[in-house]
PDB file of N, CA, C and O in Angstrom, chain B, residues numbered from 101:
ATOM      1  N   MET B 101      -5.616   6.744   8.511  1.00  0.00           N
ATOM      2  CA  MET B 101      -6.829   7.104   7.948  1.00  0.00           C
ATOM      3  C   MET B 101      -7.799   5.728   7.624  1.00  0.00           C
ATOM      4  O   MET B 101      -7.401   4.651   7.181  1.00  0.00           O
ATOM      5  N   THR B 102      -8.980   6.051   7.930  1.00  0.00           N
ATOM      6  CA  THR B 102      -9.878   4.765   7.734  1.00  0.00           C
ATOM      7  C   THR B 102     -10.815   5.165   6.665  1.00  0.00           C
ATOM      8  O   THR B 102     -10.822   6.263   6.107  1.00  0.00           O
ATOM      9  N   VAL B 103     -11.718   4.028   6.399  1.00  0.00           N
ATOM     10  CA  VAL B 103     -12.760   4.343   5.203  1.00  0.00           C
ATOM     11  C   VAL B 103     -13.839   5.334   5.765  1.00  0.00           C
ATOM     12  O   VAL B 103     -14.454   6.133   5.058  1.00  0.00           O
ATOM     13  N   GLU B 104     -14.026   5.165   7.351  1.00  0.00           N
ATOM     14  CA  GLU B 104     -15.114   6.094   7.857  1.00  0.00           C
ATOM     15  C   GLU B 104     -14.611   7.794   7.526  1.00  0.00           C
ATOM     16  O   GLU B 104     -15.319   8.729   7.154  1.00  0.00           O
ATOM     17  N   GLN B 105     -13.378   7.771   7.769  1.00  0.00           N
ATOM     18  CA  GLN B 105     -12.832   9.228   7.634  1.00  0.00           C
ATOM     19  C   GLN B 105     -12.731   9.819   6.092  1.00  0.00           C
ATOM     20  O   GLN B 105     -12.731  11.012   5.791  1.00  0.00           O
ATOM     21  N   ILE B 106     -12.657   8.848   5.313  1.00  0.00           N
ATOM     22  CA  ILE B 106     -12.747   9.158   3.726  1.00  0.00           C
ATOM     23  C   ILE B 106     -14.170   9.215   3.500  1.00  0.00           C
ATOM     24  O   ILE B 106     -14.608  10.217   2.934  1.00  0.00           O
ATOM     25  N   ASP B 107     -14.959   8.302   3.853  1.00  0.00           N
ATOM     26  CA  ASP B 107     -16.550   8.618   3.781  1.00  0.00           C
ATOM     27  C   ASP B 107     -16.981   9.830   4.387  1.00  0.00           C
ATOM     28  O   ASP B 107     -17.714  10.488   3.649  1.00  0.00           O
ATOM     29  N   ASN B 108     -16.761  10.314   5.466  1.00  0.00           N
ATOM     30  CA  ASN B 108     -17.209  11.460   5.925  1.00  0.00           C
ATOM     31  C   ASN B 108     -16.702  12.712   4.964  1.00  0.00           C
ATOM     32  O   ASN B 108     -17.384  13.699   4.686  1.00  0.00           O
ATOM     33  N   GLU B 109     -15.376  12.452   4.529  1.00  0.00           N
ATOM     34  CA  GLU B 109     -14.919  13.765   3.651  1.00  0.00           C
ATOM     35  C   GLU B 109     -15.800  13.733   2.199  1.00  0.00           C
ATOM     36  O   GLU B 109     -16.134  14.758   1.606  1.00  0.00           O
ATOM     37  N   ILE B 110     -16.066  12.554   1.809  1.00  0.00           N
ATOM     38  CA  ILE B 110     -16.729  12.346   0.573  1.00  0.00           C
ATOM     39  C   ILE B 110     -18.095  13.001   0.907  1.00  0.00           C
ATOM     40  O   ILE B 110     -18.475  13.894   0.150  1.00  0.00           O
ATOM     41  N   LEU B 111     -18.784  12.690   1.840  1.00  0.00           N
ATOM     42  CA  LEU B 111     -20.203  13.442   2.124  1.00  0.00           C
ATOM     43  C   LEU B 111     -20.166  14.840   2.395  1.00  0.00           C
ATOM     44  O   LEU B 111     -21.107  15.564   2.067  1.00  0.00           O
ATOM     45  N   ASP B 112     -18.994  15.340   3.055  1.00  0.00           N
ATOM     46  CA  ASP B 112     -18.825  16.687   3.213  1.00  0.00           C
ATOM     47  C   ASP B 112     -18.736  17.418   1.732  1.00  0.00           C
ATOM     48  O   ASP B 112     -19.344  18.440   1.414  1.00  0.00           O
ATOM     49  N   ASN B 113     -17.928  16.734   0.990  1.00  0.00           N
ATOM     50  CA  ASN B 113     -17.726  17.351  -0.386  1.00  0.00           C
ATOM     51  C   ASN B 113     -19.021  17.259  -1.103  1.00  0.00           C
ATOM     52  O   ASN B 113     -19.413  18.259  -1.705  1.00  0.00           O
ATOM     53  N   LEU B 114     -19.781  16.093  -1.108  1.00  0.00           N
ATOM     54  CA  LEU B 114     -21.141  15.983  -1.916  1.00  0.00           C
ATOM     55  C   LEU B 114     -22.077  17.150  -1.437  1.00  0.00           C
ATOM     56  O   LEU B 114     -22.775  17.777  -2.234  1.00  0.00           O
ATOM     57  N   ASN B 115     -22.047  17.435   0.073  1.00  0.00           N
ATOM     58  CA  ASN B 115     -22.943  18.449   0.560  1.00  0.00           C
ATOM     59  C   ASN B 115     -22.718  19.830   0.194  1.00  0.00           C
ATOM     60  O   ASN B 115     -23.627  20.613  -0.079  1.00  0.00           O
ATOM     61  N   SER B 116     -21.479  20.112   0.196  1.00  0.00           N
ATOM     62  CA  SER B 116     -20.983  21.419  -0.229  1.00  0.00           C
ATOM     63  C   SER B 116     -21.283  21.578  -1.903  1.00  0.00           C
ATOM     64  O   SER B 116     -21.591  22.701  -2.302  1.00  0.00           O
ATOM     65  N   LYS B 117     -21.203  20.591  -2.764  1.00  0.00           N
ATOM     66  CA  LYS B 117     -21.504  20.925  -3.976  1.00  0.00           C
ATOM     67  C   LYS B 117     -22.948  20.764  -4.328  1.00  0.00           C
ATOM     68  O   LYS B 117     -23.322  21.117  -5.447  1.00  0.00           O
ATOM     69  N   ILE B 118     -23.794  20.260  -3.462  1.00  0.00           N
ATOM     70  CA  ILE B 118     -25.317  20.165  -3.444  1.00  0.00           C
ATOM     71  C   ILE B 118     -25.777  21.510  -3.042  1.00  0.00           C
ATOM     72  O   ILE B 118     -26.794  21.975  -3.556  1.00  0.00           O
ATOM     73  N   LEU B 119     -25.109  22.159  -2.170  1.00  0.00           N
ATOM     74  CA  LEU B 119     -25.488  23.413  -1.594  1.00  0.00           C
ATOM     75  C   LEU B 119     -25.171  24.591  -2.423  1.00  0.00           C
ATOM     76  O   LEU B 119     -25.770  25.664  -2.361  1.00  0.00           O
ATOM     77  N   ASP B 120     -24.045  24.273  -3.316  1.00  0.00           N
ATOM     78  CA  ASP B 120     -23.664  25.368  -4.511  1.00  0.00           C
ATOM     79  C   ASP B 120     -24.667  25.618  -5.337  1.00  0.00           C
ATOM     80  O   ASP B 120     -25.582  24.799  -5.424  1.00  0.00           O
ATOM     81  N   SER B 121     -24.670  26.716  -6.041  1.00  0.00           N
ATOM     82  CA  SER B 121     -25.563  26.920  -7.147  1.00  0.00           C
ATOM     83  C   SER B 121     -25.626  26.036  -8.229  1.00  0.00           C
ATOM     84  O   SER B 121     -26.675  25.761  -8.813  1.00  0.00           O
ATOM     85  N   ASN B 122     -24.271  25.482  -8.573  1.00  0.00           N
ATOM     86  CA  ASN B 122     -24.170  24.440  -9.590  1.00  0.00           C
ATOM     87  C   ASN B 122     -23.843  23.095  -9.124  1.00  0.00           C
ATOM     88  O   ASN B 122     -22.650  22.791  -9.124  1.00  0.00           O
ATOM     89  N   PRO B 123     -24.784  22.159  -8.689  1.00  0.00           N
ATOM     90  CA  PRO B 123     -24.317  20.923  -8.049  1.00  0.00           C
ATOM     91  C   PRO B 123     -23.817  19.987  -8.858  1.00  0.00           C
ATOM     92  O   PRO B 123     -23.588  18.847  -8.452  1.00  0.00           O
ATOM     93  N   VAL B 124     -23.555  20.446 -10.313  1.00  0.00           N
ATOM     94  CA  VAL B 124     -22.756  19.489 -11.350  1.00  0.00           C
ATOM     95  C   VAL B 124     -21.564  19.222 -11.029  1.00  0.00           C
ATOM     96  O   VAL B 124     -20.772  20.153 -10.880  1.00  0.00           O
ATOM     97  N   TRP B 125     -21.188  17.982 -10.861  1.00  0.00           N
ATOM     98  CA  TRP B 125     -19.594  17.633 -10.327  1.00  0.00           C
ATOM     99  C   TRP B 125     -18.855  17.767 -11.609  1.00  0.00           C
ATOM    100  O   TRP B 125     -19.310  17.505 -12.723  1.00  0.00           O
ATOM    101  N   GLU B 126     -17.524  18.256 -11.295  1.00  0.00           N
ATOM    102  CA  GLU B 126     -16.599  18.414 -12.352  1.00  0.00           C
ATOM    103  C   GLU B 126     -15.688  17.626 -12.224  1.00  0.00           C
ATOM    104  O   GLU B 126     -15.353  17.559 -11.041  1.00  0.00           O
ATOM    105  N   GLY B 127     -14.993  16.854 -13.005  1.00  0.00           N
ATOM    106  CA  GLY B 127     -13.953  15.910 -12.923  1.00  0.00           C
ATOM    107  C   GLY B 127     -14.426  14.336 -12.234  1.00  0.00           C
ATOM    108  O   GLY B 127     -15.406  13.772 -12.721  1.00  0.00           O
ATOM    109  N   ARG B 128     -13.803  13.808 -11.295  1.00  0.00           N
ATOM    110  CA  ARG B 128     -14.200  12.262 -11.205  1.00  0.00           C
ATOM    111  C   ARG B 128     -15.259  12.324 -10.120  1.00  0.00           C
ATOM    112  O   ARG B 128     -15.414  13.274  -9.352  1.00  0.00           O
ATOM    113  N   ASP B 129     -16.042  11.094 -10.145  1.00  0.00           N
ATOM    114  CA  ASP B 129     -16.956  11.231  -8.950  1.00  0.00           C
ATOM    115  C   ASP B 129     -16.302  11.242  -7.656  1.00  0.00           C
ATOM    116  O   ASP B 129     -15.107  10.964  -7.545  1.00  0.00           O
ATOM    117  N   PRO B 130     -17.065  11.562  -6.641  1.00  0.00           N
ATOM    118  CA  PRO B 130     -16.334  11.975  -5.492  1.00  0.00           C
ATOM    119  C   PRO B 130     -15.968  10.439  -4.755  1.00  0.00           C
ATOM    120  O   PRO B 130     -14.990  10.382  -4.009  1.00  0.00           O
ATOM    121  N   THR B 131     -16.680   9.392  -4.969  1.00  0.00           N
ATOM    122  CA  THR B 131     -16.374   8.325  -4.503  1.00  0.00           C
ATOM    123  C   THR B 131     -14.980   7.782  -4.977  1.00  0.00           C
ATOM    124  O   THR B 131     -14.096   7.360  -4.231  1.00  0.00           O
ATOM    125  N   VAL B 132     -14.938   7.860  -6.233  1.00  0.00           N
ATOM    126  CA  VAL B 132     -13.730   7.465  -6.921  1.00  0.00           C
ATOM    127  C   VAL B 132     -12.454   8.347  -6.238  1.00  0.00           C
ATOM    128  O   VAL B 132     -11.358   7.858  -5.963  1.00  0.00           O
ATOM    129  N   GLU B 133     -12.783   9.531  -6.061  1.00  0.00           N
ATOM    130  CA  GLU B 133     -11.724  10.327  -5.427  1.00  0.00           C
ATOM    131  C   GLU B 133     -11.512   9.958  -3.998  1.00  0.00           C
ATOM    132  O   GLU B 133     -10.376  10.147  -3.565  1.00  0.00           O
ATOM    133  N   GLY B 134     -12.478   9.425  -3.128  1.00  0.00           N
ATOM    134  CA  GLY B 134     -12.102   9.058  -1.775  1.00  0.00           C
ATOM    135  C   GLY B 134     -11.383   7.759  -1.940  1.00  0.00           C
ATOM    136  O   GLY B 134     -10.363   7.659  -1.258  1.00  0.00           O
ATOM    137  N   LEU B 135     -11.677   6.799  -2.654  1.00  0.00           N
ATOM    138  CA  LEU B 135     -11.059   5.458  -2.874  1.00  0.00           C
ATOM    139  C   LEU B 135      -9.475   5.778  -3.324  1.00  0.00           C
ATOM    140  O   LEU B 135      -8.513   5.236  -2.779  1.00  0.00           O
ATOM    141  N   ILE B 136      -9.385   6.626  -4.273  1.00  0.00           N
ATOM    142  CA  ILE B 136      -7.915   6.860  -4.562  1.00  0.00           C
ATOM    143  C   ILE B 136      -7.102   7.661  -3.475  1.00  0.00           C
ATOM    144  O   ILE B 136      -5.874   7.601  -3.526  1.00  0.00           O
ATOM    145  N   LYS B 137      -7.595   8.258  -2.692  1.00  0.00           N
ATOM    146  CA  LYS B 137      -7.056   9.134  -1.608  1.00  0.00           C
ATOM    147  C   LYS B 137      -6.747   8.070  -0.654  1.00  0.00           C
ATOM    148  O   LYS B 137      -5.604   7.995  -0.202  1.00  0.00           O
ATOM    149  N   PHE B 138      -7.729   7.168  -0.274  1.00  0.00           N
ATOM    150  CA  PHE B 138      -7.586   6.033   0.813  1.00  0.00           C
ATOM    151  C   PHE B 138      -6.288   5.120   0.368  1.00  0.00           C
ATOM    152  O   PHE B 138      -5.359   4.851   1.130  1.00  0.00           O
ATOM    153  N   ALA B 139      -6.400   4.657  -1.119  1.00  0.00           N
ATOM    154  CA  ALA B 139      -5.269   3.786  -1.448  1.00  0.00           C
ATOM    155  C   ALA B 139      -4.009   4.554  -1.499  1.00  0.00           C
ATOM    156  O   ALA B 139      -3.014   3.936  -1.120  1.00  0.00           O
ATOM    157  N   GLN B 140      -3.827   5.880  -1.924  1.00  0.00           N
ATOM    158  CA  GLN B 140      -2.616   6.658  -1.947  1.00  0.00           C
ATOM    159  C   GLN B 140      -2.191   6.721  -0.416  1.00  0.00           C
ATOM    160  O   GLN B 140      -0.980   6.607  -0.227  1.00  0.00           O
ATOM    161  N   TYR B 141      -3.013   6.887   0.735  1.00  0.00           N
ATOM    162  CA  TYR B 141      -2.432   7.068   2.086  1.00  0.00           C
ATOM    163  C   TYR B 141      -1.957   5.658   2.276  1.00  0.00           C
ATOM    164  O   TYR B 141      -0.778   5.563   2.617  1.00  0.00           O
ATOM    165  N   HIS B 142      -2.634   4.541   2.125  1.00  0.00           N
ATOM    166  CA  HIS B 142      -2.352   3.370   2.675  1.00  0.00           C
ATOM    167  C   HIS B 142      -0.904   3.058   1.747  1.00  0.00           C
ATOM    168  O   HIS B 142      -0.009   2.589   2.451  1.00  0.00           O
ATOM    169  N   VAL B 143      -0.628   3.198   0.646  1.00  0.00           N
ATOM    170  CA  VAL B 143       0.193   2.858  -0.124  1.00  0.00           C
ATOM    171  C   VAL B 143       1.626   3.661   0.594  1.00  0.00           C
ATOM    172  O   VAL B 143       2.644   3.024   0.865  1.00  0.00           O
ATOM    173  N   GLN B 144       1.505   4.931   0.800  1.00  0.00           N
ATOM    174  CA  GLN B 144       2.515   5.843   1.248  1.00  0.00           C
ATOM    175  C   GLN B 144       2.858   5.178   2.726  1.00  0.00           C
ATOM    176  O   GLN B 144       4.042   5.048   3.034  1.00  0.00           O
ATOM    177  N   GLN B 145       1.980   4.824   3.495  1.00  0.00           N
ATOM    178  CA  GLN B 145       2.391   4.390   4.904  1.00  0.00           C
ATOM    179  C   GLN B 145       2.968   2.873   4.576  1.00  0.00           C
ATOM    180  O   GLN B 145       3.773   2.475   5.418  1.00  0.00           O
ATOM    181  N   ALA B 146       2.742   2.146   3.705  1.00  0.00           N
ATOM    182  CA  ALA B 146       3.213   0.832   3.546  1.00  0.00           C
ATOM    183  C   ALA B 146       4.756   1.078   3.179  1.00  0.00           C
ATOM    184  O   ALA B 146       5.676   0.562   3.812  1.00  0.00           O
ATOM    185  N   LEU B 147       4.925   1.926   2.082  1.00  0.00           N
ATOM    186  CA  LEU B 147       6.386   2.303   1.734  1.00  0.00           C
ATOM    187  C   LEU B 147       7.156   2.637   2.679  1.00  0.00           C
ATOM    188  O   LEU B 147       8.268   2.140   2.862  1.00  0.00           O
ATOM    189  N   GLU B 148       6.593   3.584   3.427  1.00  0.00           N
ATOM    190  CA  GLU B 148       7.538   4.185   4.733  1.00  0.00           C
ATOM    191  C   GLU B 148       7.803   2.953   5.663  1.00  0.00           C
ATOM    192  O   GLU B 148       8.928   2.679   6.080  1.00  0.00           O
ATOM    193  N   ALA B 149       6.645   2.211   5.964  1.00  0.00           N
ATOM    194  CA  ALA B 149       7.088   1.238   6.850  1.00  0.00           C
ATOM    195  C   ALA B 149       8.235   0.154   6.225  1.00  0.00           C
ATOM    196  O   ALA B 149       9.206  -0.252   6.864  1.00  0.00           O
ATOM    197  N   ALA B 150       7.983  -0.130   5.168  1.00  0.00           N
ATOM    198  CA  ALA B 150       8.913  -0.988   4.359  1.00  0.00           C
ATOM    199  C   ALA B 150      10.403  -0.358   4.361  1.00  0.00           C
ATOM    200  O   ALA B 150      11.365  -1.083   4.612  1.00  0.00           O
ATOM    201  N   ALA B 151      10.542   0.845   4.108  1.00  0.00           N
ATOM    202  CA  ALA B 151      11.709   1.528   4.204  1.00  0.00           C
ATOM    203  C   ALA B 151      12.409   1.375   5.563  1.00  0.00           C
ATOM    204  O   ALA B 151      13.630   1.238   5.639  1.00  0.00           O
ATOM    205  N   GLN B 152      11.624   1.401   6.603  1.00  0.00           N
ATOM    206  CA  GLN B 152      12.176   1.556   8.083  1.00  0.00           C
ATOM    207  C   GLN B 152      12.493  -0.049   8.542  1.00  0.00           C
ATOM    208  O   GLN B 152      13.388  -0.343   9.334  1.00  0.00           O
ATOM    209  N   LYS B 153      11.761  -0.843   8.018  1.00  0.00           N
ATOM    210  CA  LYS B 153      11.832  -2.158   8.620  1.00  0.00           C
ATOM    211  C   LYS B 153      12.415  -3.171   7.574  1.00  0.00           C
ATOM    212  O   LYS B 153      12.275  -4.388   7.698  1.00  0.00           O
ATOM    213  N   ALA B 154      13.018  -2.630   6.632  1.00  0.00           N
ATOM    214  CA  ALA B 154      13.591  -3.716   5.703  1.00  0.00           C
ATOM    215  C   ALA B 154      14.855  -3.930   6.385  1.00  0.00           C
ATOM    216  O   ALA B 154      15.564  -3.067   6.902  1.00  0.00           O
ATOM    217  N   LYS B 155      15.077  -5.323   6.317  1.00  0.00           N
ATOM    218  CA  LYS B 155      16.614  -5.990   6.721  1.00  0.00           C
ATOM    219  C   LYS B 155      17.423  -6.586   5.758  1.00  0.00           C
ATOM    220  O   LYS B 155      16.923  -7.098   4.756  1.00  0.00           O
ATOM    221  N   ILE B 156      18.626  -6.572   5.960  1.00  0.00           N
ATOM    222  CA  ILE B 156      19.755  -7.087   5.069  1.00  0.00           C
ATOM    223  C   ILE B 156      20.071  -8.568   5.869  1.00  0.00           C
ATOM    224  O   ILE B 156      20.333  -8.699   7.065  1.00  0.00           O
ATOM    225  N   ILE B 157      19.984  -9.433   5.032  1.00  0.00           N
ATOM    226  CA  ILE B 157      20.498 -10.736   5.589  1.00  0.00           C
ATOM    227  C   ILE B 157      21.555 -11.386   4.651  1.00  0.00           C
ATOM    228  O   ILE B 157      21.580 -11.161   3.441  1.00  0.00           O
ATOM    229  N   ASN B 158      22.472 -12.253   5.327  1.00  0.00           N
ATOM    230  CA  ASN B 158      23.219 -12.991   4.551  1.00  0.00           C
ATOM    231  C   ASN B 158      22.789 -14.312   4.130  1.00  0.00           C
ATOM    232  O   ASN B 158      22.286 -15.074   4.956  1.00  0.00           O
ATOM    233  N   VAL B 159      22.949 -14.659   2.880  1.00  0.00           N
ATOM    234  CA  VAL B 159      22.550 -15.999   2.396  1.00  0.00           C
ATOM    235  C   VAL B 159      23.744 -16.825   2.024  1.00  0.00           C
ATOM    236  O   VAL B 159      24.592 -16.439   1.220  1.00  0.00           O
ATOM    237  N   TYR B 160      23.773 -17.958   2.633  1.00  0.00           N
ATOM    238  CA  TYR B 160      24.859 -18.921   2.337  1.00  0.00           C
ATOM    239  C   TYR B 160      24.835 -19.389   0.775  1.00  0.00           C
ATOM    240  O   TYR B 160      23.821 -19.884   0.284  1.00  0.00           O
ATOM    241  N   LYS B 161      25.813 -19.228   0.176  1.00  0.00           N
ATOM    242  CA  LYS B 161      26.083 -19.603  -1.155  1.00  0.00           C
ATOM    243  C   LYS B 161      26.868 -20.799  -1.425  1.00  0.00           C
ATOM    244  O   LYS B 161      26.787 -21.398  -2.497  1.00  0.00           O
ATOM    245  N   GLY B 162      27.620 -21.151  -0.476  1.00  0.00           N
ATOM    246  CA  GLY B 162      28.395 -22.417  -0.655  1.00  0.00           C
ATOM    247  C   GLY B 162      29.889 -21.964   0.079  1.00  0.00           C
ATOM    248  O   GLY B 162      30.119 -21.077   0.901  1.00  0.00           O
ATOM    249  N   ARG B 163      30.656 -22.803  -0.475  1.00  0.00           N
ATOM    250  CA  ARG B 163      32.107 -22.637   0.067  1.00  0.00           C
ATOM    251  C   ARG B 163      33.143 -22.475  -1.309  1.00  0.00           C
ATOM    252  O   ARG B 163      32.951 -23.091  -2.357  1.00  0.00           O
ATOM    253  N   ASP B 164      34.076 -21.687  -1.116  1.00  0.00           N
ATOM    254  CA  ASP B 164      35.086 -21.438  -2.131  1.00  0.00           C
ATOM    255  C   ASP B 164      36.138 -22.434  -1.905  1.00  0.00           C
ATOM    256  O   ASP B 164      36.951 -22.319  -0.988  1.00  0.00           O
ATOM    257  N   TRP B 165      36.129 -23.574  -2.873  1.00  0.00           N
ATOM    258  CA  TRP B 165      37.019 -24.590  -2.691  1.00  0.00           C
ATOM    259  C   TRP B 165      38.267 -24.469  -3.433  1.00  0.00           C
ATOM    260  O   TRP B 165      38.958 -25.437  -3.751  1.00  0.00           O
ATOM    261  N   GLY B 166      38.545 -23.208  -3.710  1.00  0.00           N
ATOM    262  CA  GLY B 166      39.817 -22.780  -4.102  1.00  0.00           C
ATOM    263  C   GLY B 166      40.774 -22.576  -2.992  1.00  0.00           C
ATOM    264  O   GLY B 166      40.823 -23.300  -1.998  1.00  0.00           O
ATOM    265  N   PHE B 167      41.537 -21.541  -3.216  1.00  0.00           N
ATOM    266  CA  PHE B 167      42.729 -21.454  -2.280  1.00  0.00           C
ATOM    267  C   PHE B 167      42.516 -21.199  -0.749  1.00  0.00           C
ATOM    268  O   PHE B 167      43.295 -21.569   0.130  1.00  0.00           O
ATOM    269  N   THR B 168      41.255 -20.459  -0.543  1.00  0.00           N
ATOM    270  CA  THR B 168      41.079 -20.207   1.035  1.00  0.00           C
ATOM    271  C   THR B 168      39.998 -21.371   1.674  1.00  0.00           C
ATOM    272  O   THR B 168      40.078 -21.757   2.840  1.00  0.00           O
ATOM    273  N   GLY B 169      39.224 -21.741   0.940  1.00  0.00           N
ATOM    274  CA  GLY B 169      38.074 -22.754   1.475  1.00  0.00           C
ATOM    275  C   GLY B 169      36.944 -21.852   2.228  1.00  0.00           C
ATOM    276  O   GLY B 169      36.071 -22.350   2.940  1.00  0.00           O
ATOM    277  N   ALA B 170      37.061 -20.646   2.009  1.00  0.00           N
ATOM    278  CA  ALA B 170      36.057 -19.742   2.938  1.00  0.00           C
ATOM    279  C   ALA B 170      34.477 -20.036   2.319  1.00  0.00           C
ATOM    280  O   ALA B 170      34.220 -20.418   1.177  1.00  0.00           O
ATOM    281  N   GLU B 171      33.689 -19.796   3.209  1.00  0.00           N
ATOM    282  CA  GLU B 171      32.287 -19.867   2.915  1.00  0.00           C
ATOM    283  C   GLU B 171      31.954 -18.647   2.135  1.00  0.00           C
ATOM    284  O   GLU B 171      32.597 -17.625   2.375  1.00  0.00           O
ATOM    285  N   ILE B 172      30.929 -18.632   1.138  1.00  0.00           N
ATOM    286  CA  ILE B 172      30.688 -17.538   0.340  1.00  0.00           C
ATOM    287  C   ILE B 172      29.196 -17.099   0.618  1.00  0.00           C
ATOM    288  O   ILE B 172      28.314 -17.951   0.512  1.00  0.00           O
ATOM    289  N   SER B 173      28.928 -15.993   0.917  1.00  0.00           N
ATOM    290  CA  SER B 173      27.616 -15.505   1.297  1.00  0.00           C
ATOM    291  C   SER B 173      27.273 -14.476   0.549  1.00  0.00           C
ATOM    292  O   SER B 173      28.187 -13.999  -0.123  1.00  0.00           O
ATOM    293  N   GLU B 174      26.073 -13.916   0.448  1.00  0.00           N
ATOM    294  CA  GLU B 174      25.584 -12.758  -0.255  1.00  0.00           C
ATOM    295  C   GLU B 174      24.615 -11.920   0.554  1.00  0.00           C
ATOM    296  O   GLU B 174      23.723 -12.503   1.170  1.00  0.00           O
ATOM    297  N   SER B 175      24.697 -10.845   0.596  1.00  0.00           N
ATOM    298  CA  SER B 175      23.801  -9.850   1.443  1.00  0.00           C
ATOM    299  C   SER B 175      22.544  -9.463   0.604  1.00  0.00           C
ATOM    300  O   SER B 175      22.738  -8.754  -0.383  1.00  0.00           O
ATOM    301  N   VAL B 176      21.500  -9.789   0.848  1.00  0.00           N
ATOM    302  CA  VAL B 176      20.191  -9.604   0.121  1.00  0.00           C
ATOM    303  C   VAL B 176      19.288  -8.909   1.127  1.00  0.00           C
ATOM    304  O   VAL B 176      19.558  -8.959   2.327  1.00  0.00           O
ATOM    305  N   VAL B 177      18.192  -8.243   0.655  1.00  0.00           N
ATOM    306  CA  VAL B 177      17.243  -7.729   1.354  1.00  0.00           C
ATOM    307  C   VAL B 177      16.033  -8.898   1.823  1.00  0.00           C
ATOM    308  O   VAL B 177      15.417  -9.537   0.970  1.00  0.00           O
ATOM    309  N   ASP B 178      15.847  -9.035   3.002  1.00  0.00           N
ATOM    310  CA  ASP B 178      14.754 -10.036   3.653  1.00  0.00           C
ATOM    311  C   ASP B 178      13.452  -9.632   3.035  1.00  0.00           C
ATOM    312  O   ASP B 178      12.786  -8.690   3.464  1.00  0.00           O
ATOM    313  N   LYS B 179      13.134 -10.328   2.076  1.00  0.00           N
ATOM    314  CA  LYS B 179      11.556 -10.083   1.319  1.00  0.00           C
ATOM    315  C   LYS B 179      10.581 -10.215   2.405  1.00  0.00           C
ATOM    316  O   LYS B 179       9.623  -9.460   2.236  1.00  0.00           O
ATOM    317  N   ASP B 180      10.511 -10.968   3.523  1.00  0.00           N
ATOM    318  CA  ASP B 180       9.486 -11.022   4.496  1.00  0.00           C
ATOM    319  C   ASP B 180       9.503  -9.864   5.438  1.00  0.00           C
ATOM    320  O   ASP B 180       8.524  -9.623   6.145  1.00  0.00           O
ATOM    321  N   SER B 181      10.636  -9.109   5.469  1.00  0.00           N
ATOM    322  CA  SER B 181      10.755  -8.097   6.304  1.00  0.00           C
ATOM    323  C   SER B 181      10.047  -6.767   5.650  1.00  0.00           C
ATOM    324  O   SER B 181       9.789  -5.767   6.320  1.00  0.00           O
ATOM    325  N   ILE B 182       9.789  -6.886   4.344  1.00  0.00           N
ATOM    326  CA  ILE B 182       9.280  -5.897   3.582  1.00  0.00           C
ATOM    327  C   ILE B 182       7.566  -6.050   3.607  1.00  0.00           C
ATOM    328  O   ILE B 182       6.731  -5.249   4.028  1.00  0.00           O
ATOM    329  N   LEU B 183       7.378  -7.434   2.973  1.00  0.00           N
ATOM    330  CA  LEU B 183       6.057  -7.890   3.085  1.00  0.00           C
ATOM    331  C   LEU B 183       5.068  -7.832   4.289  1.00  0.00           C
ATOM    332  O   LEU B 183       3.844  -7.720   4.220  1.00  0.00           O
ATOM    333  N   ASN B 184       5.887  -7.938   5.468  1.00  0.00           N
ATOM    334  CA  ASN B 184       5.263  -7.920   6.873  1.00  0.00           C
ATOM    335  C   ASN B 184       5.294  -6.479   7.570  1.00  0.00           C
ATOM    336  O   ASN B 184       4.836  -6.225   8.684  1.00  0.00           O
ATOM    337  N   ALA B 185       5.946  -5.555   6.664  1.00  0.00           N
ATOM    338  CA  ALA B 185       6.157  -4.239   7.667  1.00  0.00           C
ATOM    339  C   ALA B 185       4.963  -3.396   7.819  1.00  0.00           C
ATOM    340  O   ALA B 185       4.878  -2.560   8.719  1.00  0.00           O
ATOM    341  N   TYR B 186       3.965  -3.620   6.882  1.00  0.00           N
ATOM    342  CA  TYR B 186       2.781  -2.869   7.114  1.00  0.00           C
ATOM    343  C   TYR B 186       1.469  -3.893   7.173  1.00  0.00           C
ATOM    344  O   TYR B 186       1.000  -4.360   6.135  1.00  0.00           O
ATOM    345  N   PRO B 187       0.939  -4.189   8.451  1.00  0.00           N
ATOM    346  CA  PRO B 187      -0.114  -5.246   8.376  1.00  0.00           C
ATOM    347  C   PRO B 187      -1.324  -4.916   7.789  1.00  0.00           C
ATOM    348  O   PRO B 187      -1.629  -3.728   7.683  1.00  0.00           O
ATOM    349  N   LEU B 188      -2.106  -5.848   7.365  1.00  0.00           N
ATOM    350  CA  LEU B 188      -3.225  -5.463   6.565  1.00  0.00           C
ATOM    351  C   LEU B 188      -4.327  -5.046   7.561  1.00  0.00           C
ATOM    352  O   LEU B 188      -5.328  -4.476   7.127  1.00  0.00           O
ATOM    353  N   THR B 189      -4.187  -5.310   8.897  1.00  0.00           N
ATOM    354  CA  THR B 189      -5.073  -4.884   9.760  1.00  0.00           C
ATOM    355  C   THR B 189      -5.077  -3.351   9.859  1.00  0.00           C
ATOM    356  O   THR B 189      -6.085  -2.811  10.315  1.00  0.00           O
ATOM    357  N   ASN B 190      -4.075  -2.639   9.485  1.00  0.00           N
ATOM    358  CA  ASN B 190      -3.985  -1.158   9.425  1.00  0.00           C
ATOM    359  C   ASN B 190      -4.968  -0.594   8.342  1.00  0.00           C
ATOM    360  O   ASN B 190      -5.201   0.615   8.379  1.00  0.00           O
ATOM    361  N   ILE B 191      -5.503  -1.288   7.478  1.00  0.00           N
ATOM    362  CA  ILE B 191      -6.323  -0.939   6.619  1.00  0.00           C
ATOM    363  C   ILE B 191      -7.779  -1.104   6.934  1.00  0.00           C
ATOM    364  O   ILE B 191      -8.301  -2.190   6.681  1.00  0.00           O
ATOM    365  N   LYS B 192      -8.497  -0.123   7.468  1.00  0.00           N
ATOM    366  CA  LYS B 192      -9.681  -0.118   8.060  1.00  0.00           C
ATOM    367  C   LYS B 192     -10.819   0.616   7.349  1.00  0.00           C
ATOM    368  O   LYS B 192     -11.941   0.652   7.855  1.00  0.00           O
TER     369      LYS B 192
END
């Protein structure tokens, strides 16, 4: 969904309200409605992309100097895999 698509929808809504017998807007300004719809769409897309592209990585924490001497690591979500899941170039 692009700004142009939202803009066209806003204009269509405005035209239909102007052509109505009562052109007074009820509720929010149509521009605000369009911006909210645009933001909701891209947030949803970003969340879905993050859910699909999130990676689990092992982070080295050190060595257990006790009985085994084994390396200790922790599995964590790779922050960059989430932050880079939905490119800003998708927002037009």
